MDTraj code that builds the backbone (N, CA, C; nanometers):
import mdtraj as md
import numpy as np

residues = "MET MET LEU SER ILE PHE LEU LEU ILE PRO LEU SER LEU MET LEU PHE VAL VAL ALA ILE TRP ALA VAL ARG TYR ALA VAL LYS SER ASN GLN PHE GLU ASP LEU ASP ASN ALA SER GLN ARG ILE ILE LEU GLU ASP ARG GLN GLU ARG ARG GLN VAL ILE GLN THR HIS GLU GLU VAL THR LYS LYS PRO SER ASP VAL ASP ASN THR ASN ASN ASN LYS ASP ASP".split()
xyz = np.array([
    [-1.7327, -1.0766, 3.6389],
    [-1.7462, -0.9706, 3.5413],
    [-1.6628, -0.8500, 3.5816],
    [-1.6733, -0.8099, 3.7026],
    [-1.5994, -0.6930, 3.7501],
    [-1.4502, -0.7216, 3.7539],
    [-1.4131, -0.8453, 3.7827],
    [-1.2718, -0.8817, 3.7877],
    [-1.2080, -0.8688, 3.6492],
    [-1.2798, -0.9054, 3.5451],
    [-1.2242, -0.8946, 3.4102],
    [-1.2058, -0.7488, 3.3691],
    [-1.2924, -0.6599, 3.4122],
    [-1.2761, -0.5169, 3.3823],
    [-1.1519, -0.4636, 3.4528],
    [-1.1313, -0.5031, 3.5784],
    [-1.0125, -0.4580, 3.6505],
    [-0.8838, -0.5104, 3.5857],
    [-0.8933, -0.6196, 3.5155],
    [-0.7771, -0.6745, 3.4469],
    [-0.7597, -0.6126, 3.3082],
    [-0.8681, -0.5961, 3.2347],
    [-0.8590, -0.5508, 3.0963],
    [-0.8288, -0.4018, 3.0826],
    [-0.8768, -0.3196, 3.1713],
    [-0.8502, -0.1749, 3.1604],
    [-0.7010, -0.1454, 3.1774],
    [-0.6327, -0.1923, 3.2815],
    [-0.4882, -0.1653, 3.2897],
    [-0.4099, -0.2300, 3.1756],
    [-0.4524, -0.3482, 3.1337],
    [-0.3838, -0.4140, 3.0233],
    [-0.3978, -0.3335, 2.8940],
    [-0.5159, -0.2827, 2.8671],
    [-0.5357, -0.2032, 2.7459],
    [-0.4605, -0.0713, 2.7539],
    [-0.4516, -0.0122, 2.8715],
    [-0.3742, 0.1114, 2.8867],
    [-0.2252, 0.0863, 2.8645],
    [-0.1764, -0.0264, 2.9133],
    [-0.0350, -0.0596, 2.8913],
    [-0.0085, -0.0821, 2.7425],
    [-0.0966, -0.1520, 2.6738],
    [-0.0794, -0.1731, 2.5305],
    [-0.0866, -0.0417, 2.4534],
    [-0.1727, 0.0484, 2.4976],
    [-0.1839, 0.1802, 2.4351],
    [-0.0536, 0.2579, 2.4507],
    [0.0053, 0.2556, 2.5689],
    [0.1321, 0.3253, 2.5931],
    [0.2442, 0.2634, 2.5093],
    [0.2463, 0.1327, 2.5004],
    [0.3478, 0.0654, 2.4181],
    [0.3299, 0.1022, 2.2712],
    [0.2078, 0.1102, 2.2233],
    [0.1824, 0.1480, 2.0843],
    [0.2274, 0.2903, 2.0563],
    [0.1994, 0.3816, 2.1483],
    [0.2444, 0.5208, 2.1321],
    [0.3960, 0.5271, 2.1318],
    [0.4604, 0.4538, 2.2215],
    [0.6071, 0.4515, 2.2244],
    [0.6639, 0.3963, 2.0931],
    [0.6029, 0.2926, 2.0387],
    [0.6517, 0.2321, 1.9146],
    [0.6394, 0.3295, 1.7977],
    [0.5305, 0.4020, 1.7905],
    [0.5126, 0.4994, 1.6823],
    [0.6124, 0.6134, 1.6967],
    [0.6310, 0.6633, 1.8183],
    [0.7277, 0.7723, 1.8389],
    [0.8691, 0.7269, 1.8073],
    [0.9031, 0.6034, 1.8440],
    [1.0356, 0.5502, 1.8134],
    [1.0564, 0.5411, 1.6616],
    [0.9532, 0.4958, 1.5913],
    [0.9640, 0.4838, 1.4456],
    [0.9789, 0.6202, 1.3799],
    [0.9079, 0.7188, 1.4305],
    [0.9188, 0.8535, 1.3742],
    [1.0557, 0.9126, 1.4027],
    [1.1052, 0.8970, 1.5251],
    [1.2359, 0.9541, 1.5597],
    [1.3510, 0.8838, 1.4889],
    [1.3356, 0.7581, 1.4550],
    [1.4440, 0.6876, 1.3854],
    [1.4279, 0.6960, 1.2333],
    [1.3438, 0.7886, 1.1863],
    [1.3254, 0.8202, 1.0437],
    [1.2816, 0.7003, 0.9597],
    [1.1983, 0.6173, 1.0140],
    [1.1504, 0.5027, 0.9373],
    [1.0361, 0.5397, 0.8439],
    [0.9817, 0.6595, 0.8578],
    [0.8746, 0.7040, 0.7696],
    [0.9253, 0.8003, 0.6640],
    [1.0549, 0.8178, 0.6524],
    [1.1128, 0.9044, 0.5518],
    [1.1210, 0.8303, 0.4192],
    [1.0857, 0.8964, 0.3140],
    [1.1010, 0.8460, 0.1773],
    [1.0373, 0.7087, 0.1590],
    [0.9081, 0.7006, 0.1835],
    [0.8373, 0.5731, 0.1716],
    [0.8212, 0.5291, 0.0264],
    [0.8163, 0.6252, -0.0669],
    [0.7901, 0.5901, -0.2062],
    [0.9124, 0.5324, -0.2760],
    [1.0294, 0.5870, -0.2486],
    [1.1479, 0.5468, -0.3245],
    [1.2185, 0.4244, -0.2684],
    [1.1893, 0.3855, -0.1477],
    [1.2596, 0.2714, -0.0889],
    [1.2316, 0.1422, -0.1654],
    [1.1088, 0.1227, -0.2049],
    [1.0767, 0.0004, -0.2788],
    [1.1318, 0.0061, -0.4205],
    [1.1400, 0.1230, -0.4782],
    [1.1925, 0.1359, -0.6138],
    [1.3444, 0.1294, -0.6161],
    [1.4077, 0.1670, -0.5078],
    [1.5536, 0.1676, -0.5016],
    [1.6106, 0.0275, -0.5212],
    [1.5437, -0.0729, -0.4697],
    [1.5901, -0.2108, -0.4854],
    [1.5906, -0.2490, -0.6326],
    [1.4845, -0.2137, -0.7029],
    [1.4751, -0.2469, -0.8449],
    [1.5790, -0.1694, -0.9246],
    [1.5948, -0.0408, -0.8939],
    [1.6898, 0.0412, -0.9683],
    [1.8335, -0.0040, -0.9459],
    [1.8668, -0.0435, -0.8248],
    [2.0018, -0.0927, -0.7983],
    [2.0279, -0.2217, -0.8746],
    [1.9270, -0.3067, -0.8826],
    [1.9419, -0.4315, -0.9566],
    [1.9626, -0.4030, -1.1047],
    [1.8894, -0.3065, -1.1582],
    [1.9060, -0.2696, -1.2985],
    [2.0454, -0.2139, -1.3243],
    [2.0957, -0.1317, -1.2329],
    [2.2292, -0.0750, -1.2502],
    [2.3350, -0.1843, -1.2484],
    [2.3198, -0.2795, -1.1608],
    [2.4158, -0.3903, -1.1564],
    [2.4121, -0.4705, -1.2863],
    [2.2925, -0.4943, -1.3387],
    [2.2809, -0.5675, -1.4654],
    [2.3473, -0.4906, -1.5784],
    [2.3249, -0.3583, -1.5819],
    [2.3863, -0.2771, -1.6870],
    [2.5379, -0.2819, -1.6785],
    [2.5916, -0.2774, -1.5576],
    [2.7362, -0.2840, -1.5421],
    [2.7899, -0.4180, -1.5886],
    [2.7196, -0.5245, -1.5562],
    [2.7643, -0.6574, -1.5992],
    [2.7594, -0.6667, -1.7509],
    [2.6525, -0.6154, -1.8100],
    [2.6398, -0.6195, -1.9556],
    [2.7486, -0.5354, -2.0207],
    [2.7761, -0.4177, -1.9665],
    [2.8792, -0.3310, -2.0235],
    [3.0165, -0.3954, -2.0146],
    [3.0474, -0.4542, -1.9009],
    [3.1786, -0.5188, -1.8886],
    [3.1872, -0.6399, -1.9816],
    [3.0772, -0.7110, -1.9959],
    [3.0763, -0.8257, -2.0875],
    [3.0958, -0.7779, -2.2319],
    [3.0289, -0.6689, -2.2681],
    [3.0439, -0.6145, -2.4034],
    [3.1851, -0.5640, -2.4268],
    [3.2450, -0.5019, -2.3260],
    [3.3821, -0.4533, -2.3404],
    [3.4789, -0.5684, -2.3601],
    [3.4568, -0.6760, -2.2891],
    [3.5452, -0.7925, -2.3011],
    [3.5300, -0.8556, -2.4386],
    [3.4079, -0.8641, -2.4874],
    [3.3863, -0.9275, -2.6172],
    [3.4275, -0.8354, -2.7323],
    [3.4254, -0.7041, -2.7132],
    [3.4618, -0.6114, -2.8201],
    [3.6126, -0.5939, -2.8322],
    [3.6864, -0.6140, -2.7273],
    [3.8304, -0.5888, -2.7314],
    [3.9026, -0.6733, -2.8361],
    [3.8783, -0.8020, -2.8486],
    [3.9484, -0.8769, -2.9540],
    [3.9117, -0.8278, -3.0935],
    [3.7874, -0.7910, -3.1154],
    [3.7493, -0.7433, -3.2481],
    [3.8111, -0.6071, -3.2761],
    [3.8246, -0.5225, -3.1750],
    [3.8894, -0.3937, -3.1931],
    [4.0358, -0.4122, -3.2294],
    [4.0998, -0.5092, -3.1667],
    [4.2395, -0.5373, -3.1969],
    [4.2521, -0.5858, -3.3403],
    [4.1619, -0.6701, -3.3855],
    [4.1635, -0.7183, -3.5228],
    [4.1424, -0.6036, -3.6208],
    [4.0516, -0.5113, -3.5876],
    [4.0260, -0.3980, -3.6758],
    [4.1476, -0.3067, -3.6849],
    [4.2178, -0.2858, -3.5773],
    [4.3366, -0.2000, -3.5817],
    [4.4473, -0.2682, -3.6602],
    [4.4582, -0.3994, -3.6510],
    [4.5588, -0.4719, -3.7280],
    [4.5270, -0.4694, -3.8764],
    [4.3982, -0.4785, -3.9092],
    [4.3582, -0.4727, -4.0493],
    [4.3838, -0.3346, -4.1068],
    [4.3626, -0.2319, -4.0270],
    [4.3874, -0.0958, -4.0749],
    [4.5352, -0.0708, -4.0959],
    [4.6213, -0.1298, -4.0157],
    [4.7641, -0.1109, -4.0293],
    [4.8160, -0.1785, -4.1555],
    [4.7560, -0.2895, -4.1943],
    [4.7992, -0.3614, -4.3131],
    [4.7629, -0.2850, -4.4396],
    [4.6540, -0.2079, -4.4337],
    [4.6072, -0.1359, -4.5542],
    [4.6909, -0.0177, -4.5793],
])
top = md.Topology()
chain = top.add_chain()
for i, resn in enumerate(residues, 1):
    res = top.add_residue(resn, chain, resSeq=i)
    for name in ("N", "CA", "C"):
        top.add_atom(name, md.element.get_by_symbol(name[0]), res)
traj = md.Trajectory(xyz[None], top)
């Protein structure tokens, strides 16, 4: 019984020191900055990429029709 206490107390103190070091490291490396927007940023970036793809697709599909409209206007 006494042997386990002599083993567990230093072990728990070492784990406590490691936990404190890990929290301080996380705070100093700014891992707790902007917790709310990080998860939303992924979604917003994906939406922006989709919009760009849609816009470029629309521009590509509209260009031939725009050319036809300008040719029709020139004939009139």
